[in-house]
GUTORNU-374734 format. One record per residue (C-alpha): residue number from 1; residue in three letters; x, y, z. Coordinates in pm, whole numbers, padded with zeros to 5 digits. Layout:
+-----+-----+--------+--------+--------+
!   n ! res !      X !      Y !      Z !
+-----+-----+--------+--------+--------+
! NUM ! ALA !      X !      Y !      Z !
...
+-----+-----+--------+--------+--------+
***
This chain:
+-----+-----+--------+--------+--------+
!   n ! res !      X !      Y !      Z !
+-----+-----+--------+--------+--------+
!   1 ! MET !  03590 !  01854 ! -00388 !
!   2 ! LYS !  03327 !  01790 ! -00124 !
!   3 ! LYS !  02974 !  01728 ! -00242 !
!   4 ! LEU !  02717 !  01902 ! -00027 !
!   5 ! VAL !  02380 !  01810 !  00111 !
!   6 ! ILE !  02159 !  02112 !  00042 !
!   7 ! ALA !  01825 !  02134 !  00224 !
!   8 ! ILE !  01559 !  02372 !  00094 !
!   9 ! ASP !  01253 !  02402 !  00315 !
!  10 ! GLY !  00949 !  02624 !  00316 !
!  11 ! PRO !  00569 !  02637 !  00289 !
!  12 ! ALA !  00363 !  02532 ! -00013 !
!  13 ! ALA !  00414 !  02726 ! -00338 !
!  14 ! SER !  00709 !  02926 ! -00204 !
!  15 ! GLY !  00917 !  02820 ! -00505 !
!  16 ! LYS !  01113 !  02536 ! -00346 !
!  17 ! SER !  01079 !  02269 ! -00612 !
!  18 ! THR !  01151 !  02481 ! -00919 !
!  19 ! THR !  01449 !  02642 ! -00749 !
!  20 ! ALA !  01585 !  02315 ! -00610 !
!  21 ! LYS !  01577 !  02152 ! -00953 !
!  22 ! SER !  01774 !  02436 ! -01109 !
!  23 ! VAL !  02024 !  02450 ! -00822 !
!  24 ! ALA !  02090 !  02078 ! -00862 !
!  25 ! LYS !  02138 !  02120 ! -01237 !
!  26 ! HIS !  02382 !  02410 ! -01193 !
!  27 ! LEU !  02591 !  02216 ! -00941 !
!  28 ! GLY !  02568 !  01881 ! -01117 !
!  29 ! TYR !  02386 !  01733 ! -00816 !
!  30 ! LEU !  02091 !  01496 ! -00788 !
!  31 ! TYR !  01755 !  01659 ! -00717 !
!  32 ! LEU !  01537 !  01463 ! -00479 !
!  33 ! ASP !  01177 !  01584 ! -00463 !
!  34 ! THR !  01070 !  01458 ! -00121 !
!  35 ! GLY !  00725 !  01609 ! -00160 !
!  36 ! ALA !  00670 !  01395 ! -00469 !
!  37 ! MET !  00733 !  01083 ! -00261 !
!  38 ! TYR !  00458 !  01178 ! -00016 !
!  39 ! ARG !  00229 !  01276 ! -00300 !
!  40 ! ALA !  00279 !  00935 ! -00461 !
!  41 ! MET !  00186 !  00766 ! -00134 !
!  42 ! THR ! -00120 !  00990 ! -00108 !
!  43 ! LEU ! -00225 !  00909 ! -00464 !
!  44 ! LYS ! -00210 !  00537 ! -00393 !
!  45 ! ALA ! -00416 !  00576 ! -00076 !
!  46 ! LEU ! -00682 !  00773 ! -00266 !
!  47 ! GLU ! -00689 !  00523 ! -00552 !
!  48 ! CYS ! -00730 !  00237 ! -00302 !
!  49 ! GLY ! -01012 !  00417 ! -00125 !
!  50 ! ILE ! -00823 !  00437 !  00204 !
!  51 ! ASP ! -00896 !  00704 !  00463 !
!  52 ! VAL ! -00595 !  00937 !  00441 !
!  53 ! GLU ! -00606 !  00994 !  00817 !
!  54 ! SER ! -00594 !  00623 !  00903 !
!  55 ! GLU ! -00236 !  00561 !  01009 !
!  56 ! GLU ! -00280 !  00187 !  01044 !
!  57 ! ASP ! -00427 !  00141 !  00696 !
!  58 ! ILE ! -00178 !  00369 !  00520 !
!  59 ! ALA !  00118 !  00224 !  00714 !
!  60 ! GLY !  00017 ! -00121 !  00589 !
!  61 ! LEU ! -00015 !  00016 !  00237 !
!  62 ! SER !  00328 !  00184 !  00251 !
!  63 ! ASN !  00496 ! -00146 !  00333 !
!  64 ! ASP !  00381 ! -00280 ! -00004 !
!  65 ! THR !  00461 !  00033 ! -00202 !
!  66 ! VAL !  00767 !  00105 ! -00415 !
!  67 ! ILE !  00842 !  00468 ! -00505 !
!  68 ! ASN !  01135 !  00557 ! -00728 !
!  69 ! LEU !  01254 !  00894 ! -00860 !
!  70 ! GLU !  01417 !  00879 ! -01202 !
!  71 ! GLN !  01589 !  01159 ! -01389 !
!  72 ! HIS !  01489 !  01151 ! -01756 !
!  73 ! GLY !  01670 !  01439 ! -01925 !
!  74 ! ASP !  01547 !  01756 ! -01758 !
!  75 ! GLN !  01245 !  01589 ! -01600 !
!  76 ! LEU !  01228 !  01406 ! -01270 !
!  77 ! CYS !  00981 !  01121 ! -01311 !
!  78 ! VAL !  00792 !  00969 ! -01020 !
!  79 ! ILE !  00739 !  00596 ! -01050 !
!  80 ! LEU !  00479 !  00436 ! -00823 !
!  81 ! ASP !  00481 !  00056 ! -00823 !
!  82 ! GLY !  00630 !  00061 ! -01173 !
!  83 ! ARG !  00382 !  00322 ! -01308 !
!  84 ! ASP !  00472 !  00678 ! -01407 !
!  85 ! VAL !  00254 !  00906 ! -01193 !
!  86 ! THR !  00448 !  01229 ! -01244 !
!  87 ! ARG !  00138 !  01414 ! -01364 !
!  88 ! ASP ! -00119 !  01235 ! -01147 !
!  89 ! ILE !  00042 !  01334 ! -00816 !
!  90 ! ARG ! -00014 !  01704 ! -00895 !
!  91 ! SER ! -00394 !  01673 ! -00899 !
!  92 ! GLN ! -00601 !  01893 ! -00670 !
!  93 ! ALA ! -00728 !  01588 ! -00482 !
!  94 ! VAL ! -00374 !  01482 ! -00395 !
!  95 ! THR ! -00278 !  01839 ! -00302 !
!  96 ! ASN ! -00569 !  01861 ! -00058 !
!  97 ! ALA ! -00490 !  01525 !  00107 !
!  98 ! VAL ! -00110 !  01510 !  00115 !
!  99 ! SER ! -00073 !  01697 !  00445 !
! 100 ! ALA ! -00273 !  01430 !  00626 !
! 101 ! VAL ! -00067 !  01146 !  00480 !
! 102 ! SER !  00269 !  01316 !  00534 !
! 103 ! ALA !  00181 !  01377 !  00900 !
! 104 ! LEU !  00155 !  01003 !  00973 !
! 105 ! LYS !  00451 !  00878 !  01176 !
! 106 ! LYS !  00485 !  00539 !  01008 !
! 107 ! VAL !  00481 !  00689 !  00660 !
! 108 ! ARG !  00741 !  00950 !  00752 !
! 109 ! GLU !  00969 !  00687 !  00904 !
! 110 ! VAL !  00976 !  00494 !  00576 !
! 111 ! MET !  01026 !  00805 !  00362 !
! 112 ! VAL !  01295 !  00959 !  00584 !
! 113 ! ARG !  01492 !  00636 !  00585 !
! 114 ! GLU !  01494 !  00629 !  00205 !
! 115 ! GLN !  01579 !  00999 !  00179 !
! 116 ! ARG !  01879 !  00960 !  00409 !
! 117 ! ARG !  01998 !  00660 !  00211 !
! 118 ! MET !  01987 !  00854 ! -00115 !
! 119 ! GLY !  02167 !  01155 !  00035 !
! 120 ! ALA !  02432 !  00968 !  00234 !
! 121 ! ASP !  02717 !  01054 ! -00004 !
! 122 ! GLY !  02621 !  01417 ! -00061 !
! 123 ! GLY !  02584 !  01580 ! -00401 !
! 124 ! ILE !  02212 !  01617 ! -00346 !
! 125 ! VAL !  01953 !  01894 ! -00328 !
! 126 ! MET !  01638 !  01814 ! -00133 !
! 127 ! ASP !  01329 !  02025 ! -00080 !
! 128 ! GLY !  01043 !  01980 !  00162 !
! 129 ! ARG !  00922 !  02105 !  00497 !
! 130 ! ASP !  01151 !  01929 !  00744 !
! 131 ! ILE !  01469 !  01851 !  00550 !
! 132 ! GLY !  01692 !  02085 !  00751 !
! 133 ! THR !  01528 !  02005 !  01084 !
! 134 ! VAL !  01457 !  01630 !  01070 !
! 135 ! VAL !  01587 !  01450 !  00761 !
! 136 ! PHE !  01929 !  01615 !  00741 !
! 137 ! PRO !  01975 !  01832 !  01053 !
! 138 ! LYS !  02348 !  01847 !  00970 !
! 139 ! ALA !  02302 !  01950 !  00607 !
! 140 ! ASP !  02590 !  02157 !  00470 !
! 141 ! LEU !  02357 !  02434 !  00351 !
! 142 ! LYS !  02005 !  02506 !  00472 !
! 143 ! ILE !  01764 !  02741 !  00297 !
! 144 ! PHE !  01417 !  02838 !  00420 !
! 145 ! MET !  01207 !  02991 !  00142 !
! 146 ! ILE !  00906 !  03210 !  00213 !
! 147 ! ALA !  00674 !  03424 !  00002 !
! 148 ! ASP !  00358 !  03634 !  00033 !
! 149 ! VAL !  00054 !  03405 !  00035 !
! 150 ! THR ! -00113 !  03585 ! -00257 !
! 151 ! LYS !  00202 !  03548 ! -00466 !
! 152 ! ARG !  00205 !  03181 ! -00380 !
! 153 ! ALA ! -00158 !  03140 ! -00485 !
! 154 ! ILE ! -00091 !  03311 ! -00818 !
! 155 ! ARG !  00204 !  03079 ! -00879 !
! 156 ! ARG ! -00008 !  02776 ! -00796 !
! 157 ! GLN ! -00282 !  02899 ! -01030 !
! 158 ! LYS ! -00029 !  02936 ! -01312 !
! 159 ! ASP !  00097 !  02583 ! -01258 !
! 160 ! LEU ! -00256 !  02444 ! -01263 !
! 161 ! LYS ! -00347 !  02635 ! -01579 !
! 162 ! SER ! -00049 !  02479 ! -01754 !
! 163 ! GLU ! -00211 !  02144 ! -01672 !
! 164 ! GLY ! -00551 !  02254 ! -01803 !
! 165 ! VAL ! -00702 !  02322 ! -01459 !
! 166 ! ASP ! -00846 !  02664 ! -01374 !
! 167 ! VAL ! -00895 !  02747 ! -01004 !
! 168 ! PRO ! -00972 !  03099 ! -00870 !
! 169 ! VAL ! -00690 !  03271 ! -00683 !
! 170 ! ASP ! -00905 !  03336 ! -00377 !
! 171 ! GLN ! -00983 !  02965 ! -00346 !
! 172 ! LEU ! -00617 !  02875 ! -00381 !
! 173 ! THR ! -00526 !  03137 ! -00122 !
! 174 ! ARG ! -00765 !  02980 !  00129 !
! 175 ! GLU ! -00630 !  02632 !  00052 !
! 176 ! ILE ! -00269 !  02744 !  00095 !
! 177 ! ILE ! -00346 !  02914 !  00429 !
! 178 ! GLU ! -00512 !  02595 !  00550 !
! 179 ! ARG ! -00221 !  02386 !  00420 !
! 180 ! ASP !  00022 !  02609 !  00611 !
! 181 ! ARG ! -00182 !  02568 !  00927 !
! 182 ! LYS ! -00186 !  02188 !  00897 !
! 183 ! ASP !  00183 !  02164 !  00811 !
! 184 ! SER !  00291 !  02390 !  01099 !
! 185 ! ALA !  00060 !  02236 !  01361 !
! 186 ! ARG !  00116 !  01866 !  01302 !
! 187 ! ASN !  00287 !  01673 !  01581 !
! 188 ! ILE !  00525 !  01477 !  01359 !
! 189 ! SER !  00795 !  01678 !  01178 !
! 190 ! PRO !  00605 !  02007 !  01145 !
! 191 ! LEU !  00702 !  02279 !  00902 !
! 192 ! ALA !  00969 !  02475 !  01087 !
! 193 ! GLN !  01269 !  02691 !  01009 !
! 194 ! ALA !  01602 !  02545 !  01120 !
! 195 ! THR !  01790 !  02787 !  01345 !
! 196 ! ASP !  02089 !  02786 !  01107 !
! 197 ! ALA !  01887 !  02819 !  00786 !
! 198 ! ILE !  01920 !  03117 !  00554 !
! 199 ! VAL !  01579 !  03277 !  00497 !
! 200 ! VAL !  01502 !  03371 !  00136 !
! 201 ! ASP !  01187 !  03573 !  00065 !
! 202 ! THR !  01098 !  03494 ! -00297 !
! 203 ! SER !  00797 !  03730 ! -00322 !
! 204 ! LYS !  00983 !  03972 ! -00545 !
! 205 ! MET !  01256 !  03743 ! -00679 !
! 206 ! THR !  01271 !  03574 ! -01016 !
! 207 ! ILE !  01358 !  03205 ! -01035 !
! 208 ! ASP !  01699 !  03294 ! -01178 !
! 209 ! GLU !  01767 !  03524 ! -00883 !
! 210 ! GLN !  01665 !  03256 ! -00634 !
! 211 ! VAL !  01887 !  02997 ! -00802 !
! 212 ! LYS !  02187 !  03231 ! -00822 !
! 213 ! PHE !  02155 !  03321 ! -00455 !
! 214 ! ILE !  02163 !  02957 ! -00344 !
! 215 ! VAL !  02430 !  02844 ! -00592 !
! 216 ! ASP !  02655 !  03129 ! -00478 !
! 217 ! ARG !  02608 !  03025 ! -00114 !
! 218 ! ALA !  02681 !  02664 ! -00201 !
! 219 ! ARG !  03003 !  02753 ! -00380 !
! 220 ! THR !  03109 !  02962 ! -00082 !
! 221 ! VAL !  03060 !  02660 !  00146 !
! 222 ! ILE !  03254 !  02437 ! -00097 !
! 223 ! GLU !  03542 !  02684 ! -00110 !
! 224 ! LYS !  03560 !  02693 !  00271 !
! 225 ! GLU !  03587 !  02315 !  00277 !
+-----+-----+--------+--------+--------+
***
Protein backbone atom coordinates (compact mmCIF):
# COMPACT_ATOMS: atom_id res chain seq x y z
CA MET A 1 0.00 0.00 0.00
CA LYS A 2 1.43 3.35 -1.04
CA LYS A 3 2.40 5.75 1.71
CA LEU A 4 1.41 9.31 0.92
CA VAL A 5 3.03 12.67 1.37
CA ILE A 6 0.31 14.89 2.83
CA ALA A 7 0.88 18.66 2.80
CA ILE A 8 -1.22 20.87 5.06
CA ASP A 9 -0.72 24.59 4.54
CA GLY A 10 -2.43 27.69 5.83
CA PRO A 11 -2.01 30.89 7.86
CA ALA A 12 -1.12 31.09 11.55
CA ALA A 13 -3.58 29.58 14.05
CA SER A 14 -5.78 28.03 11.35
CA GLY A 15 -5.53 24.65 13.08
CA LYS A 16 -2.81 23.09 10.93
CA SER A 17 -0.55 21.63 13.60
CA THR A 18 -3.19 20.05 15.83
CA THR A 19 -4.97 18.56 12.82
CA ALA A 20 -1.77 17.34 11.15
CA LYS A 21 -0.68 15.52 14.31
CA SER A 22 -4.00 13.69 14.57
CA VAL A 23 -4.08 12.85 10.86
CA ALA A 24 -0.61 11.33 11.13
CA LYS A 25 -1.66 9.30 14.17
CA HIS A 26 -4.79 7.98 12.45
CA LEU A 27 -2.84 6.91 9.37
CA GLY A 28 0.21 5.63 11.23
CA TYR A 29 2.38 8.27 9.53
CA LEU A 30 5.19 10.46 10.83
CA TYR A 31 4.21 14.04 11.70
CA LEU A 32 6.82 16.60 10.75
CA ASP A 33 6.22 20.05 12.24
CA THR A 34 8.13 22.26 9.82
CA GLY A 35 7.11 25.39 11.70
CA ALA A 36 8.83 24.02 14.81
CA MET A 37 12.09 23.78 12.88
CA TYR A 38 11.95 27.47 11.97
CA ARG A 39 10.91 28.37 15.49
CA ALA A 40 13.92 26.52 16.87
CA MET A 41 16.22 28.45 14.54
CA THR A 42 14.53 31.69 15.62
CA LEU A 43 14.95 30.82 19.30
CA LYS A 44 18.67 30.25 18.84
CA ALA A 45 19.08 33.55 17.00
CA LEU A 46 17.27 35.40 19.81
CA GLU A 47 19.30 33.65 22.51
CA CYS A 48 22.52 34.55 20.68
CA GLY A 49 21.46 38.17 20.35
CA ILE A 50 21.48 38.06 16.54
CA ASP A 51 19.37 40.42 14.45
CA VAL A 52 16.60 38.18 13.08
CA GLU A 53 16.63 40.10 9.79
CA SER A 54 20.36 39.62 9.21
CA GLU A 55 20.57 36.87 6.62
CA GLU A 56 24.35 36.64 6.75
CA ASP A 57 24.50 36.24 10.53
CA ILE A 58 21.63 33.75 10.75
CA ALA A 59 22.89 31.77 7.75
CA GLY A 60 26.22 31.37 9.53
CA LEU A 61 24.40 30.33 12.69
CA SER A 62 22.26 27.76 10.85
CA ASN A 63 25.35 26.00 9.53
CA ASP A 64 26.33 25.20 13.12
CA THR A 65 22.85 24.25 14.29
CA VAL A 66 21.35 20.78 14.66
CA ILE A 67 17.56 20.47 14.89
CA ASN A 68 15.91 17.10 15.40
CA LEU A 69 12.24 16.16 15.79
CA GLU A 70 11.62 13.17 18.03
CA GLN A 71 8.34 11.41 18.70
CA HIS A 72 8.02 10.60 22.40
CA GLY A 73 4.68 8.85 22.85
CA ASP A 74 2.02 11.33 21.77
CA GLN A 75 4.35 14.32 21.91
CA LEU A 76 6.66 15.58 19.21
CA CYS A 77 9.76 16.96 20.91
CA VAL A 78 11.97 19.60 19.33
CA ILE A 79 15.65 19.16 20.09
CA LEU A 80 17.95 22.12 19.42
CA ASP A 81 21.66 21.32 19.64
CA GLY A 82 20.86 18.45 22.01
CA ARG A 83 18.48 20.52 24.20
CA ASP A 84 14.72 20.02 24.43
CA VAL A 85 13.14 23.36 23.44
CA THR A 86 9.61 22.10 22.77
CA ARG A 87 8.10 24.63 25.18
CA ASP A 88 10.57 27.48 24.60
CA ILE A 89 9.85 27.78 20.87
CA ARG A 90 6.21 28.67 21.60
CA SER A 91 7.09 31.89 23.45
CA GLN A 92 5.59 35.17 22.29
CA ALA A 93 9.06 36.50 21.42
CA VAL A 94 9.68 33.60 19.04
CA THR A 95 6.19 33.92 17.56
CA ASN A 96 6.78 37.59 16.77
CA ALA A 97 10.20 36.97 15.15
CA VAL A 98 9.78 33.68 13.30
CA SER A 99 8.38 35.23 10.11
CA ALA A 100 11.57 37.24 9.63
CA VAL A 101 13.81 34.20 10.11
CA SER A 102 11.72 31.88 7.94
CA ALA A 103 11.81 34.43 5.10
CA LEU A 104 15.61 34.22 4.81
CA LYS A 105 16.69 32.32 1.70
CA LYS A 106 19.69 30.56 3.23
CA VAL A 107 17.71 29.33 6.22
CA ARG A 108 14.90 28.03 4.02
CA GLU A 109 17.35 26.19 1.77
CA VAL A 110 18.73 24.25 4.73
CA MET A 111 15.30 23.49 6.18
CA VAL A 112 13.72 22.48 2.87
CA ARG A 113 16.57 20.10 2.12
CA GLU A 114 16.06 18.36 5.46
CA GLN A 115 12.28 18.26 5.06
CA ARG A 116 12.55 16.62 1.64
CA ARG A 117 15.00 14.08 3.01
CA MET A 118 12.63 13.09 5.81
CA GLY A 119 9.65 12.83 3.45
CA ALA A 120 11.37 11.05 0.56
CA ASP A 121 9.73 7.67 1.25
CA GLY A 122 6.25 8.99 1.98
CA GLY A 123 4.20 8.11 5.04
CA ILE A 124 4.49 11.66 6.29
CA VAL A 125 2.21 14.56 7.19
CA MET A 126 3.76 18.01 7.02
CA ASP A 127 2.25 21.36 7.89
CA GLY A 128 3.49 24.85 7.14
CA ARG A 129 2.95 27.67 4.69
CA ASP A 130 4.70 26.44 1.55
CA ILE A 131 4.68 22.64 1.79
CA GLY A 132 2.37 22.10 -1.17
CA THR A 133 3.90 24.87 -3.27
CA VAL A 134 7.64 24.65 -2.58
CA VAL A 135 8.74 21.75 -0.37
CA PHE A 136 6.57 19.04 -1.92
CA PRO A 137 4.86 20.49 -5.01
CA LYS A 138 4.01 16.91 -6.05
CA ALA A 139 2.53 15.88 -2.70
CA ASP A 140 -0.14 13.18 -2.99
CA LEU A 141 -2.67 15.23 -1.02
CA LYS A 142 -2.65 18.98 -0.46
CA ILE A 143 -4.84 20.77 2.07
CA PHE A 144 -5.07 24.53 2.58
CA MET A 145 -6.66 25.41 5.92
CA ILE A 146 -8.23 28.79 6.59
CA ALA A 147 -10.29 30.30 9.41
CA ASP A 148 -11.81 33.60 10.50
CA VAL A 149 -9.11 35.79 12.06
CA THR A 150 -11.05 36.29 15.30
CA LYS A 151 -11.48 32.53 15.67
CA ARG A 152 -7.77 32.13 15.13
CA ALA A 153 -6.98 34.72 17.79
CA ILE A 154 -9.25 32.99 20.29
CA ARG A 155 -7.53 29.67 19.58
CA ARG A 156 -4.12 31.27 20.04
CA GLN A 157 -5.25 32.84 23.32
CA LYS A 158 -6.43 29.45 24.58
CA ASP A 159 -3.09 27.87 23.73
CA LEU A 160 -1.20 30.63 25.52
CA LYS A 161 -3.40 30.38 28.61
CA SER A 162 -2.60 26.67 28.84
CA GLU A 163 1.04 27.77 29.09
CA GLY A 164 0.29 30.35 31.78
CA VAL A 165 0.38 33.36 29.44
CA ASP A 166 -2.62 35.70 29.16
CA VAL A 167 -2.79 37.96 26.09
CA PRO A 168 -5.91 39.96 25.05
CA VAL A 169 -7.75 38.71 21.97
CA ASP A 170 -7.59 42.10 20.26
CA GLN A 171 -3.80 42.15 20.59
CA LEU A 172 -3.53 38.63 19.22
CA THR A 173 -5.84 39.56 16.35
CA ARG A 174 -3.56 42.44 15.37
CA GLU A 175 -0.49 40.21 15.62
CA ILE A 176 -2.07 37.50 13.47
CA ILE A 177 -3.10 40.03 10.79
CA GLU A 178 0.45 41.37 10.71
CA ARG A 179 1.85 37.82 10.61
CA ASP A 180 -0.41 37.03 7.64
CA ARG A 181 0.77 40.15 5.85
CA LYS A 182 4.44 39.27 6.36
CA ASP A 183 3.99 35.63 5.39
CA SER A 184 2.05 36.46 2.21
CA ALA A 185 4.29 39.33 1.09
CA ARG A 186 7.73 37.82 1.58
CA ASN A 187 9.78 37.20 -1.56
CA ILE A 188 10.99 33.73 -0.62
CA SER A 189 8.35 30.98 -0.43
CA PRO A 190 5.38 33.16 0.56
CA LEU A 191 2.21 31.77 2.07
CA ALA A 192 0.16 30.69 -0.95
CA GLN A 193 -2.52 28.19 -1.81
CA ALA A 194 -1.44 25.50 -4.27
CA THR A 195 -3.75 25.38 -7.29
CA ASP A 196 -4.56 21.71 -6.61
CA ALA A 197 -5.05 22.08 -2.86
CA ILE A 198 -8.37 21.35 -1.15
CA VAL A 199 -9.49 24.38 0.87
CA VAL A 200 -10.84 23.61 4.34
CA ASP A 201 -12.43 26.44 6.34
CA THR A 202 -12.07 25.41 9.98
CA SER A 203 -13.95 28.39 11.48
CA LYS A 204 -16.94 26.26 12.41
CA MET A 205 -15.32 22.82 12.44
CA THR A 206 -14.20 20.81 15.44
CA ILE A 207 -10.76 19.22 15.42
CA ASP A 208 -12.36 15.79 15.01
CA GLU A 209 -14.27 17.01 11.95
CA GLN A 210 -11.12 18.47 10.41
CA VAL A 211 -9.19 15.25 10.99
CA LYS A 212 -11.95 13.04 9.60
CA PHE A 213 -12.23 15.17 6.48
CA ILE A 214 -8.52 14.85 5.69
CA VAL A 215 -8.20 11.18 6.68
CA ASP A 216 -11.15 10.33 4.43
CA ARG A 217 -9.53 12.17 1.53
CA ALA A 218 -6.24 10.40 2.16
CA ARG A 219 -7.87 6.98 2.16
CA THR A 220 -9.62 7.84 -1.09
CA VAL A 221 -6.26 8.67 -2.68
CA ILE A 222 -4.74 5.44 -1.33
CA GLU A 223 -7.61 3.38 -2.73
CA LYS A 224 -7.16 4.97 -6.16
CA GLU A 225 -3.49 3.99 -6.11
